[in-house]
VOPABA-842904 format. One record per residue (C-alpha): residue in one letter; x, y, z. Coordinates in steps of 0.5 Angstrom, whole numbers, plus 500, padded with zeros to 3 digits. Example, Ala and Ser with C-alpha at 12.3 -4.5 7.8 and 13.67 -1.06 7.14 Angstrom:
# residues 2
a525491516s527498514
# end
This chain:
# residues 409
m854744475s854740469y848737464s847733459t843735453a837731449d834735443s838742446m833741452p837741459r837735463v838734471t842728473l842723479d850727480d847734480v842732486r847730490g852736488a845740490q845736497k852737498m851745497l846744502t849741508g847747513v842751509a836747509r834742514t833735513t825735515a822730520m818723517e811722520g806716520s800717519r795712523y789715520l791715513t795709514q788704516l785708510v789706505g790700508a798700508p804705512v803712510h808717512f808724512k815728508c814735512e817740508n812745511l817745517q823747512r826753513t821759510g815754510s816749505f822746500k823752495l829754499r832748496g832750489a833758490y840757493v842752489r841757483i843763486a850759489g851757482l851765479l858768477p861773481e858779476e851776476r851776483a854783483a847785478g842782484v837777483v830778481a824773482a816773482s812770486a806770491g809767497n813761498h818761492a819769494q821767501g825762498v829767494a829772499l833768504a837764499s839771497s842774504l845767506l849768500g850776500v845777494r841783493s835781491t828783489v822781489f815781485m809780489p801781486t798787490g794782493a798778496p797775503l800781508p804775512k807773506v809780504a812781511a816774511t819776504r821783506d824780513y828776509g832781506a829782499e826789497v818787495r815790491l807789489h805789482g799786478q793783480v795776478v802772478d802772470e803780471t807780476l811775473a812780466a814786471a819782474q822779468e822787464y826789471a831784469a832786463e832794465t837792471g841786468a838783474v839775474f831773474i831766479h824762475p821758480f821752477d823752470h831751470p836746471d839748478i832749481i830742479a836739482g835743489q828741489g830734488t834733495v828732498g827725493l834723497e832724504i826720502l829714501e834715506q829716512c824711508p828705505e822701504v817707500r813703494t809710493i811717493v805722492v807730491g803736489i804739482g805746480g810748474g813741476g820743478l819739485a816733482a820733476g827733481i825727486a823723480v830724478a833722484v828717485k828714479a836713479l836709486r830705486p826705479d821701482v817706487r812709484i810717483v805720483g803727481v797731483q794737481a788742483a782739478g781747477a789749475a791742472a796744466y799737466p794732463p792735457s800737456l802730458a796728453a798732447g806731448r808738449p807744455v800747453s797753457i790752461d785759461n783761468p786756473a782756479t783754485m785755493a791751492d795758489g801754491i800750485k796754480v800754474g797756467r803752464p808746465g815749465d819746459v825743463p821740468f815737463r820732460i822730466v815729469e813726462e819720462l819719470v813720474d808714473e801718474v799725474r792726478t787731480v783733487s777737488e777743492s772739497h778734498l784739498s780742504s778736508a786734507l788741510l783739516l786733517c793735517l791740523e787735527r790729526a797731525k798737528l801741522v798747519v799745511e797750506p792748500a797746495g801742500a796737503s795736495p798728496v794728502a787729498a789724493l789720499l783721501s780721494e782715492p785710498g785704495t790705489f796706492e802701494g805702501p809704504v806711501v810717502a806723502l811730500l807736505s811741501g808748504g806751511n805758509v797760509d794766510p790766517l783769514l784764508m786758514q779761517r775760511i778753508l777750514r770751515h770749508g773743510m769742516a762743510a765737506s766732512g758733514r761737520y759745519l752745515a749753513v742752512t737757509l729757511r723761512l718761518t712765519d714772523r711772529p714772538g717766539a718764533l726763532a726761540t722755538l726753531l733753536g729749541v728743534l735744533s737742541v733736540a736735534d743736537a746742533n750747535v749754532l754758531d750763527v744766526s742771520h734774520v732778515r725781515t726786509d727782502p722784497r722775495l718775503g711775504l708781509t709775515e715771512v722772515e728768513v733765517e740763514l743758520h750756520l751749525e756745527t754738526k757730527g758728520p754727514e748723517h747728523c746733517a740729515e737728521v738736522g735736515r729731516a728734524l727741521r722739515e718734520a716741525g714744518y720749516t721750509v728749507i730754502d738751502
# end
């Protein structure tokens, strides 16, 4: 591929993205576009999901990884490739390398979910577990590249990666030519940058909105400063977009072509994942559901038709459990309450009777008698309840207080 340059920074063009699309024929799937009736009613305009969670390896990452590795010189391929990732990029590099006959080594954090580690190995990569966080894993992969001559495949900061991810934008325009707004999650920026290059070249009227988790939002301060800046200790359940610093190459494209970058809360992320699972029957990871979180957060601020990009479906089952519970709590369908009562025969049964009348379904009960905070005749009970929404949660609380119970939390 050839790239124009400005200020010594590589630039990705529409021709580059179109070339990547030809290269990916027969490799990456043209993923489905599905309508969402629930979000259409909420937003007041048609909303569609672009389902990259159904892509091979479970995310869009295969697109950029394949284009990057396919563009290597023969001697570079012979040296092999190396990458660092907690999951999606790892699997994309592993599969792309296998398809192209290139040896791959992938460094993953020691705490990476076992299903993602197993999938990366199954796609043909040698997996090395190193470091507690991705930054440590990244350093180990770059050190390996320096020692062995293997080519380091960056997850987002390279023109080939951006061109590959931009093929999603071409598909969106083909599948939904009337689109007015595209909402896409942003971590390092490769996906948003690629989509912006493709879409703005063909449809400059389409608004592109990037979405970051509020606890890992490096783009807003970077855009304000006019250059990539690092944030300390990014924290979010959406590990796919938990990036502490934008990439140099995608940042310039996002700065120029992406219309807006918004942030979303953890509650909206978990609610979005729950909505995708229940309403759309789609398994989506928190990062992949971030565009849906933005629509839930401020539904009246998007011009339709809207395309929300579901960018990944690789979620650890144990994490899924915790997130679903978090999402149910955020939507008022799960209530954890701690209270104290007198320790006497039948006290717990009486409490459960109050909850039964209030129509709250008891999921779990924890009964604590031996705690120095408790009086001699007190017992602390923690209840996990299934409820029907915020109003029902308030009703349950009122019923407990009216029955004379002291609610601690």
